[in-house]
mmCIF file of the N, C-alpha and C atoms, coordinates in Angstrom:
data_MODEL
# 
_entry.id   MODEL 
# 
loop_
_atom_site.group_PDB 
_atom_site.id 
_atom_site.type_symbol 
_atom_site.label_atom_id 
_atom_site.label_alt_id 
_atom_site.label_comp_id 
_atom_site.label_asym_id 
_atom_site.label_entity_id 
_atom_site.label_seq_id 
_atom_site.pdbx_PDB_ins_code 
_atom_site.Cartn_x 
_atom_site.Cartn_y 
_atom_site.Cartn_z 
_atom_site.occupancy 
_atom_site.B_iso_or_equiv 
_atom_site.pdbx_formal_charge 
_atom_site.auth_seq_id 
_atom_site.auth_comp_id 
_atom_site.auth_asym_id 
_atom_site.auth_atom_id 
_atom_site.pdbx_PDB_model_num 
ATOM 1   N N  . UNK A 1 1  ? 9.451   1.560   4.572   1.00 0.00 ? 1  UNK A N  1 
ATOM 2   C CA . UNK A 1 1  ? 8.290   0.686   4.718   1.00 0.00 ? 1  UNK A CA 1 
ATOM 3   C C  . UNK A 1 1  ? 7.537   0.653   3.387   1.00 0.00 ? 1  UNK A C  1 
ATOM 4   N N  . UNK A 1 2  ? 7.131   -0.530  3.016   1.00 0.00 ? 2  UNK A N  1 
ATOM 5   C CA . UNK A 1 2  ? 6.379   -0.656  1.760   1.00 0.00 ? 2  UNK A CA 1 
ATOM 6   C C  . UNK A 1 2  ? 5.193   -1.607  1.922   1.00 0.00 ? 2  UNK A C  1 
ATOM 7   N N  . UNK A 1 3  ? 4.474   -1.441  3.032   1.00 0.00 ? 3  UNK A N  1 
ATOM 8   C CA . UNK A 1 3  ? 3.303   -2.281  3.234   1.00 0.00 ? 3  UNK A CA 1 
ATOM 9   C C  . UNK A 1 3  ? 2.227   -1.500  3.985   1.00 0.00 ? 3  UNK A C  1 
ATOM 10  N N  . UNK A 1 4  ? 1.001   -2.012  3.871   1.00 0.00 ? 4  UNK A N  1 
ATOM 11  C CA . UNK A 1 4  ? -0.157  -1.509  4.616   1.00 0.00 ? 4  UNK A CA 1 
ATOM 12  C C  . UNK A 1 4  ? -0.867  -2.721  5.227   1.00 0.00 ? 4  UNK A C  1 
ATOM 13  N N  . UNK A 1 5  ? -1.671  -2.525  6.272   1.00 0.00 ? 5  UNK A N  1 
ATOM 14  C CA . UNK A 1 5  ? -2.444  -3.652  6.791   1.00 0.00 ? 5  UNK A CA 1 
ATOM 15  C C  . UNK A 1 5  ? -3.725  -3.856  5.980   1.00 0.00 ? 5  UNK A C  1 
ATOM 16  N N  . UNK A 1 6  ? -4.146  -5.094  5.811   1.00 0.00 ? 6  UNK A N  1 
ATOM 17  C CA . UNK A 1 6  ? -5.421  -5.398  5.188   1.00 0.00 ? 6  UNK A CA 1 
ATOM 18  C C  . UNK A 1 6  ? -6.537  -4.909  6.127   1.00 0.00 ? 6  UNK A C  1 
ATOM 19  N N  . UNK A 1 7  ? -7.509  -4.221  5.592   1.00 0.00 ? 7  UNK A N  1 
ATOM 20  C CA . UNK A 1 7  ? -8.567  -3.701  6.465   1.00 0.00 ? 7  UNK A CA 1 
ATOM 21  C C  . UNK A 1 7  ? -9.554  -4.767  6.923   1.00 0.00 ? 7  UNK A C  1 
ATOM 22  N N  . UNK A 1 8  ? -9.488  -5.988  6.348   1.00 0.00 ? 8  UNK A N  1 
ATOM 23  C CA . UNK A 1 8  ? -10.372 -7.069  6.798   1.00 0.00 ? 8  UNK A CA 1 
ATOM 24  C C  . UNK A 1 8  ? -9.684  -8.009  7.805   1.00 0.00 ? 8  UNK A C  1 
ATOM 25  N N  . UNK A 1 9  ? -8.464  -8.418  7.492   1.00 0.00 ? 9  UNK A N  1 
ATOM 26  C CA . UNK A 1 9  ? -7.817  -9.413  8.363   1.00 0.00 ? 9  UNK A CA 1 
ATOM 27  C C  . UNK A 1 9  ? -6.579  -8.912  9.077   1.00 0.00 ? 9  UNK A C  1 
ATOM 28  N N  . UNK A 1 10 ? -6.049  -7.760  8.660   1.00 0.00 ? 10 UNK A N  1 
ATOM 29  C CA . UNK A 1 10 ? -4.878  -7.205  9.315   1.00 0.00 ? 10 UNK A CA 1 
ATOM 30  C C  . UNK A 1 10 ? -3.546  -7.733  8.809   1.00 0.00 ? 10 UNK A C  1 
ATOM 31  N N  . UNK A 1 11 ? -3.555  -8.633  7.838   1.00 0.00 ? 11 UNK A N  1 
ATOM 32  C CA . UNK A 1 11 ? -2.307  -9.144  7.272   1.00 0.00 ? 11 UNK A CA 1 
ATOM 33  C C  . UNK A 1 11 ? -1.534  -8.022  6.597   1.00 0.00 ? 11 UNK A C  1 
ATOM 34  N N  . UNK A 1 12 ? -0.239  -8.190  6.538   1.00 0.00 ? 12 UNK A N  1 
ATOM 35  C CA . UNK A 1 12 ? 0.629   -7.210  5.902   1.00 0.00 ? 12 UNK A CA 1 
ATOM 36  C C  . UNK A 1 12 ? 0.470   -7.289  4.379   1.00 0.00 ? 12 UNK A C  1 
ATOM 37  N N  . UNK A 1 13 ? 0.102   -6.170  3.762   1.00 0.00 ? 13 UNK A N  1 
ATOM 38  C CA . UNK A 1 13 ? -0.030  -6.092  2.304   1.00 0.00 ? 13 UNK A CA 1 
ATOM 39  C C  . UNK A 1 13 ? 1.231   -5.442  1.752   1.00 0.00 ? 13 UNK A C  1 
ATOM 40  N N  . UNK A 1 14 ? 2.021   -6.230  1.050   1.00 0.00 ? 14 UNK A N  1 
ATOM 41  C CA . UNK A 1 14 ? 3.253   -5.710  0.462   1.00 0.00 ? 14 UNK A CA 1 
ATOM 42  C C  . UNK A 1 14 ? 2.926   -4.860  -0.774  1.00 0.00 ? 14 UNK A C  1 
ATOM 43  N N  . UNK A 1 15 ? 3.629   -3.767  -0.908  1.00 0.00 ? 15 UNK A N  1 
ATOM 44  C CA . UNK A 1 15 ? 3.454   -2.877  -2.074  1.00 0.00 ? 15 UNK A CA 1 
ATOM 45  C C  . UNK A 1 15 ? 4.060   -3.554  -3.294  1.00 0.00 ? 15 UNK A C  1 
ATOM 46  N N  . UNK A 1 16 ? 3.296   -3.628  -4.349  1.00 0.00 ? 16 UNK A N  1 
ATOM 47  C CA . UNK A 1 16 ? 3.740   -4.168  -5.620  1.00 0.00 ? 16 UNK A CA 1 
ATOM 48  C C  . UNK A 1 16 ? 3.638   -3.077  -6.672  1.00 0.00 ? 16 UNK A C  1 
ATOM 49  N N  . UNK A 1 17 ? 4.260   -3.303  -7.808  1.00 0.00 ? 17 UNK A N  1 
ATOM 50  C CA . UNK A 1 17 ? 4.209   -2.336  -8.893  1.00 0.00 ? 17 UNK A CA 1 
ATOM 51  C C  . UNK A 1 17 ? 3.704   -3.027  -10.156 1.00 0.00 ? 17 UNK A C  1 
ATOM 52  N N  . UNK A 1 18 ? 2.722   -2.409  -10.802 1.00 0.00 ? 18 UNK A N  1 
ATOM 53  C CA . UNK A 1 18 ? 2.168   -2.984  -12.043 1.00 0.00 ? 18 UNK A CA 1 
ATOM 54  C C  . UNK A 1 18 ? 3.112   -2.763  -13.218 1.00 0.00 ? 18 UNK A C  1 
ATOM 55  N N  . UNK A 1 19 ? 2.752   -3.361  -14.343 1.00 0.00 ? 19 UNK A N  1 
ATOM 56  C CA . UNK A 1 19 ? 3.556   -3.203  -15.567 1.00 0.00 ? 19 UNK A CA 1 
ATOM 57  C C  . UNK A 1 19 ? 3.668   -1.724  -15.974 1.00 0.00 ? 19 UNK A C  1 
ATOM 58  N N  . UNK A 1 20 ? 2.659   -0.946  -15.608 1.00 0.00 ? 20 UNK A N  1 
ATOM 59  C CA . UNK A 1 20 ? 2.648   0.476   -15.964 1.00 0.00 ? 20 UNK A CA 1 
ATOM 60  C C  . UNK A 1 20 ? 3.340   1.341   -14.901 1.00 0.00 ? 20 UNK A C  1 
ATOM 61  N N  . UNK A 1 21 ? 3.879   0.709   -13.873 1.00 0.00 ? 21 UNK A N  1 
ATOM 62  C CA . UNK A 1 21 ? 4.601   1.437   -12.834 1.00 0.00 ? 21 UNK A CA 1 
ATOM 63  C C  . UNK A 1 21 ? 3.741   1.984   -11.725 1.00 0.00 ? 21 UNK A C  1 
ATOM 64  N N  . UNK A 1 22 ? 2.483   1.542   -11.644 1.00 0.00 ? 22 UNK A N  1 
ATOM 65  C CA . UNK A 1 22 ? 1.578   2.039   -10.605 1.00 0.00 ? 22 UNK A CA 1 
ATOM 66  C C  . UNK A 1 22 ? 1.531   1.053   -9.440  1.00 0.00 ? 22 UNK A C  1 
ATOM 67  N N  . UNK A 1 23 ? 1.404   1.585   -8.215  1.00 0.00 ? 23 UNK A N  1 
ATOM 68  C CA . UNK A 1 23 ? 1.401   0.729   -7.038  1.00 0.00 ? 23 UNK A CA 1 
ATOM 69  C C  . UNK A 1 23 ? 0.072   0.007   -6.828  1.00 0.00 ? 23 UNK A C  1 
ATOM 70  N N  . UNK A 1 24 ? 0.159   -1.196  -6.248  1.00 0.00 ? 24 UNK A N  1 
ATOM 71  C CA . UNK A 1 24 ? -1.041  -1.938  -5.855  1.00 0.00 ? 24 UNK A CA 1 
ATOM 72  C C  . UNK A 1 24 ? -0.698  -2.898  -4.731  1.00 0.00 ? 24 UNK A C  1 
ATOM 73  N N  . UNK A 1 25 ? -1.722  -3.389  -4.055  1.00 0.00 ? 25 UNK A N  1 
ATOM 74  C CA . UNK A 1 25 ? -1.568  -4.292  -2.925  1.00 0.00 ? 25 UNK A CA 1 
ATOM 75  C C  . UNK A 1 25 ? -2.535  -5.459  -3.101  1.00 0.00 ? 25 UNK A C  1 
ATOM 76  N N  . UNK A 1 26 ? -2.136  -6.648  -2.638  1.00 0.00 ? 26 UNK A N  1 
ATOM 77  C CA . UNK A 1 26 ? -2.989  -7.828  -2.728  1.00 0.00 ? 26 UNK A CA 1 
ATOM 78  C C  . UNK A 1 26 ? -2.927  -8.567  -1.381  1.00 0.00 ? 26 UNK A C  1 
ATOM 79  N N  . UNK A 1 27 ? -4.096  -8.945  -0.870  1.00 0.00 ? 27 UNK A N  1 
ATOM 80  C CA . UNK A 1 27 ? -4.166  -9.778  0.331   1.00 0.00 ? 27 UNK A CA 1 
ATOM 81  C C  . UNK A 1 27 ? -4.517  -11.191 -0.125  1.00 0.00 ? 27 UNK A C  1 
ATOM 82  N N  . UNK A 1 28 ? -3.577  -12.108 -0.031  1.00 0.00 ? 28 UNK A N  1 
ATOM 83  C CA . UNK A 1 28 ? -3.808  -13.467 -0.482  1.00 0.00 ? 28 UNK A CA 1 
ATOM 84  C C  . UNK A 1 28 ? -4.907  -14.181 0.301   1.00 0.00 ? 28 UNK A C  1 
ATOM 85  N N  . UNK A 1 29 ? -4.932  -14.081 1.655   1.00 0.00 ? 29 UNK A N  1 
ATOM 86  C CA . UNK A 1 29 ? -5.996  -14.773 2.384   1.00 0.00 ? 29 UNK A CA 1 
ATOM 87  C C  . UNK A 1 29 ? -7.405  -14.262 2.064   1.00 0.00 ? 29 UNK A C  1 
ATOM 88  N N  . UNK A 1 30 ? -7.561  -12.959 1.930   1.00 0.00 ? 30 UNK A N  1 
ATOM 89  C CA . UNK A 1 30 ? -8.888  -12.368 1.704   1.00 0.00 ? 30 UNK A CA 1 
ATOM 90  C C  . UNK A 1 30 ? -9.233  -12.253 0.211   1.00 0.00 ? 30 UNK A C  1 
ATOM 91  N N  . UNK A 1 31 ? -8.226  -12.123 -0.621  1.00 0.00 ? 31 UNK A N  1 
ATOM 92  C CA . UNK A 1 31 ? -8.465  -11.912 -2.036  1.00 0.00 ? 31 UNK A CA 1 
ATOM 93  C C  . UNK A 1 31 ? -8.699  -10.464 -2.419  1.00 0.00 ? 31 UNK A C  1 
ATOM 94  N N  . UNK A 1 32 ? -8.456  -9.567  -1.485  1.00 0.00 ? 32 UNK A N  1 
ATOM 95  C CA . UNK A 1 32 ? -8.641  -8.136  -1.746  1.00 0.00 ? 32 UNK A CA 1 
ATOM 96  C C  . UNK A 1 32 ? -7.487  -7.631  -2.615  1.00 0.00 ? 32 UNK A C  1 
ATOM 97  N N  . UNK A 1 33 ? -7.813  -6.785  -3.571  1.00 0.00 ? 33 UNK A N  1 
ATOM 98  C CA . UNK A 1 33 ? -6.802  -6.101  -4.376  1.00 0.00 ? 33 UNK A CA 1 
ATOM 99  C C  . UNK A 1 33 ? -7.066  -4.614  -4.276  1.00 0.00 ? 33 UNK A C  1 
ATOM 100 N N  . UNK A 1 34 ? -6.016  -3.860  -3.996  1.00 0.00 ? 34 UNK A N  1 
ATOM 101 C CA . UNK A 1 34 ? -6.118  -2.407  -3.873  1.00 0.00 ? 34 UNK A CA 1 
ATOM 102 C C  . UNK A 1 34 ? -5.207  -1.792  -4.903  1.00 0.00 ? 34 UNK A C  1 
ATOM 103 N N  . UNK A 1 35 ? -5.785  -1.063  -5.849  1.00 0.00 ? 35 UNK A N  1 
ATOM 104 C CA . UNK A 1 35 ? -5.031  -0.426  -6.913  1.00 0.00 ? 35 UNK A CA 1 
ATOM 105 C C  . UNK A 1 35 ? -5.054  1.080   -6.725  1.00 0.00 ? 35 UNK A C  1 
ATOM 106 N N  . UNK A 1 36 ? -3.930  1.724   -6.905  1.00 0.00 ? 36 UNK A N  1 
ATOM 107 C CA . UNK A 1 36 ? -3.846  3.193   -6.844  1.00 0.00 ? 36 UNK A CA 1 
ATOM 108 C C  . UNK A 1 36 ? -3.542  3.637   -8.266  1.00 0.00 ? 36 UNK A C  1 
ATOM 109 N N  . UNK A 1 37 ? -4.505  4.243   -8.915  1.00 0.00 ? 37 UNK A N  1 
ATOM 110 C CA . UNK A 1 37 ? -4.421  4.516   -10.349 1.00 0.00 ? 37 UNK A CA 1 
ATOM 111 C C  . UNK A 1 37 ? -4.075  5.950   -10.724 1.00 0.00 ? 37 UNK A C  1 
ATOM 112 N N  . UNK A 1 38 ? -4.520  6.902   -9.930  1.00 0.00 ? 38 UNK A N  1 
ATOM 113 C CA . UNK A 1 38 ? -4.381  8.302   -10.324 1.00 0.00 ? 38 UNK A CA 1 
ATOM 114 C C  . UNK A 1 38 ? -3.146  8.946   -9.677  1.00 0.00 ? 38 UNK A C  1 
ATOM 115 N N  . UNK A 1 39 ? -2.677  10.004  -10.332 1.00 0.00 ? 39 UNK A N  1 
ATOM 116 C CA . UNK A 1 39 ? -1.455  10.690  -9.882  1.00 0.00 ? 39 UNK A CA 1 
ATOM 117 C C  . UNK A 1 39 ? -1.574  11.188  -8.451  1.00 0.00 ? 39 UNK A C  1 
ATOM 118 N N  . UNK A 1 40 ? -2.683  11.811  -8.107  1.00 0.00 ? 40 UNK A N  1 
ATOM 119 C CA . UNK A 1 40 ? -2.865  12.324  -6.743  1.00 0.00 ? 40 UNK A CA 1 
ATOM 120 C C  . UNK A 1 40 ? -2.831  11.205  -5.717  1.00 0.00 ? 40 UNK A C  1 
ATOM 121 N N  . UNK A 1 41 ? -3.457  10.073  -6.019  1.00 0.00 ? 41 UNK A N  1 
ATOM 122 C CA . UNK A 1 41 ? -3.450  8.934   -5.103  1.00 0.00 ? 41 UNK A CA 1 
ATOM 123 C C  . UNK A 1 41 ? -2.069  8.357   -4.921  1.00 0.00 ? 41 UNK A C  1 
ATOM 124 N N  . UNK A 1 42 ? -1.320  8.260   -5.998  1.00 0.00 ? 42 UNK A N  1 
ATOM 125 C CA . UNK A 1 42 ? 0.044   7.746   -5.936  1.00 0.00 ? 42 UNK A CA 1 
ATOM 126 C C  . UNK A 1 42 ? 0.921   8.662   -5.099  1.00 0.00 ? 42 UNK A C  1 
ATOM 127 N N  . UNK A 1 43 ? 0.777   9.963   -5.277  1.00 0.00 ? 43 UNK A N  1 
ATOM 128 C CA . UNK A 1 43 ? 1.533   10.937  -4.486  1.00 0.00 ? 43 UNK A CA 1 
ATOM 129 C C  . UNK A 1 43 ? 1.163   10.847  -3.012  1.00 0.00 ? 43 UNK A C  1 
ATOM 130 N N  . UNK A 1 44 ? -0.124  10.695  -2.716  1.00 0.00 ? 44 UNK A N  1 
ATOM 131 C CA . UNK A 1 44 ? -0.570  10.574  -1.312  1.00 0.00 ? 44 UNK A CA 1 
ATOM 132 C C  . UNK A 1 44 ? -0.066  9.277   -0.678  1.00 0.00 ? 44 UNK A C  1 
ATOM 133 N N  . UNK A 1 45 ? -0.077  8.191   -1.446  1.00 0.00 ? 45 UNK A N  1 
ATOM 134 C CA . UNK A 1 45 ? 0.445   6.919   -0.948  1.00 0.00 ? 45 UNK A CA 1 
ATOM 135 C C  . UNK A 1 45 ? 1.936   7.049   -0.641  1.00 0.00 ? 45 UNK A C  1 
ATOM 136 N N  . UNK A 1 46 ? 2.696   7.661   -1.528  1.00 0.00 ? 46 UNK A N  1 
ATOM 137 C CA . UNK A 1 46 ? 4.115   7.872   -1.284  1.00 0.00 ? 46 UNK A CA 1 
ATOM 138 C C  . UNK A 1 46 ? 4.368   8.707   -0.039  1.00 0.00 ? 46 UNK A C  1 
ATOM 139 N N  . UNK A 1 47 ? 3.556   9.762   0.115   1.00 0.00 ? 47 UNK A N  1 
ATOM 140 C CA . UNK A 1 47 ? 3.681   10.616  1.301   1.00 0.00 ? 47 UNK A CA 1 
ATOM 141 C C  . UNK A 1 47 ? 3.354   9.834   2.579   1.00 0.00 ? 47 UNK A C  1 
ATOM 142 N N  . UNK A 1 48 ? 2.303   9.014   2.531   1.00 0.00 ? 48 UNK A N  1 
ATOM 143 C CA . UNK A 1 48 ? 1.936   8.192   3.686   1.00 0.00 ? 48 UNK A CA 1 
ATOM 144 C C  . UNK A 1 48 ? 3.053   7.230   4.037   1.00 0.00 ? 48 UNK A C  1 
ATOM 145 N N  . UNK A 1 49 ? 3.647   6.582   3.049   1.00 0.00 ? 49 UNK A N  1 
ATOM 146 C CA . UNK A 1 49 ? 4.738   5.631   3.294   1.00 0.00 ? 49 UNK A CA 1 
ATOM 147 C C  . UNK A 1 49 ? 5.945   6.327   3.901   1.00 0.00 ? 49 UNK A C  1 
ATOM 148 N N  . UNK A 1 50 ? 6.286   7.498   3.373   1.00 0.00 ? 50 UNK A N  1 
ATOM 149 C CA . UNK A 1 50 ? 7.435   8.252   3.910   1.00 0.00 ? 50 UNK A CA 1 
ATOM 150 C C  . UNK A 1 50 ? 7.161   8.679   5.354   1.00 0.00 ? 50 UNK A C  1 
ATOM 151 N N  . UNK A 1 51 ? 5.978   9.209   5.607   1.00 0.00 ? 51 UNK A N  1 
ATOM 152 C CA . UNK A 1 51 ? 5.634   9.672   6.950   1.00 0.00 ? 51 UNK A CA 1 
ATOM 153 C C  . UNK A 1 51 ? 5.603   8.523   7.939   1.00 0.00 ? 51 UNK A C  1 
ATOM 154 N N  . UNK A 1 52 ? 5.067   7.384   7.520   1.00 0.00 ? 52 UNK A N  1 
ATOM 155 C CA . UNK A 1 52 ? 5.019   6.222   8.423   1.00 0.00 ? 52 UNK A CA 1 
ATOM 156 C C  . UNK A 1 52 ? 6.418   5.734   8.772   1.00 0.00 ? 52 UNK A C  1 
ATOM 157 N N  . UNK A 1 53 ? 7.295   5.730   7.788   1.00 0.00 ? 53 UNK A N  1 
ATOM 158 C CA . UNK A 1 53 ? 8.664   5.274   8.027   1.00 0.00 ? 53 UNK A CA 1 
ATOM 159 C C  . UNK A 1 53 ? 9.415   6.299   8.896   1.00 0.00 ? 53 UNK A C  1 
ATOM 160 N N  . UNK A 1 54 ? 9.274   7.563   8.554   1.00 0.00 ? 54 UNK A N  1 
ATOM 161 C CA . UNK A 1 54 ? 9.964   8.628   9.294   1.00 0.00 ? 54 UNK A CA 1 
ATOM 162 C C  . UNK A 1 54 ? 9.514   8.689   10.753  1.00 0.00 ? 54 UNK A C  1 
ATOM 163 N N  . UNK A 1 55 ? 8.227   8.547   10.994  1.00 0.00 ? 55 UNK A N  1 
ATOM 164 C CA . UNK A 1 55 ? 7.676   8.663   12.348  1.00 0.00 ? 55 UNK A CA 1 
ATOM 165 C C  . UNK A 1 55 ? 7.508   7.322   13.031  1.00 0.00 ? 55 UNK A C  1 
ATOM 166 N N  . UNK A 1 56 ? 7.991   6.243   12.401  1.00 0.00 ? 56 UNK A N  1 
ATOM 167 C CA . UNK A 1 56 ? 7.911   4.905   12.951  1.00 0.00 ? 56 UNK A CA 1 
ATOM 168 C C  . UNK A 1 56 ? 6.481   4.540   13.355  1.00 0.00 ? 56 UNK A C  1 
ATOM 169 N N  . UNK A 1 57 ? 5.531   4.815   12.464  1.00 0.00 ? 57 UNK A N  1 
ATOM 170 C CA . UNK A 1 57 ? 4.128   4.479   12.709  1.00 0.00 ? 57 UNK A CA 1 
ATOM 171 C C  . UNK A 1 57 ? 3.970   2.986   12.477  1.00 0.00 ? 57 UNK A C  1 
ATOM 172 N N  . UNK A 1 58 ? 3.597   2.233   13.523  1.00 0.00 ? 58 UNK A N  1 
ATOM 173 C CA . UNK A 1 58 ? 3.453   0.781   13.356  1.00 0.00 ? 58 UNK A CA 1 
ATOM 174 C C  . UNK A 1 58 ? 2.108   0.431   12.726  1.00 0.00 ? 58 UNK A C  1 
ATOM 175 N N  . UNK A 1 59 ? 2.142   -0.188  11.579  1.00 0.00 ? 59 UNK A N  1 
ATOM 176 C CA . UNK A 1 59 ? 0.913   -0.655  10.933  1.00 0.00 ? 59 UNK A CA 1 
ATOM 177 C C  . UNK A 1 59 ? 0.700   -2.105  11.327  1.00 0.00 ? 59 UNK A C  1 
# 
């Protein structure tokens, strides 16, 4: 799984990767951009994605 729900509209936010290799998400309808910049945040995001996929957590 490589998406999260938008906290405003619930649309699926696909995980993207910046030029520097860092993850971010964009909601086209709302215009929200979510950037994960720090090492700890990136590690937590990866852990969340793995756990959600492993445990079939529906977002």
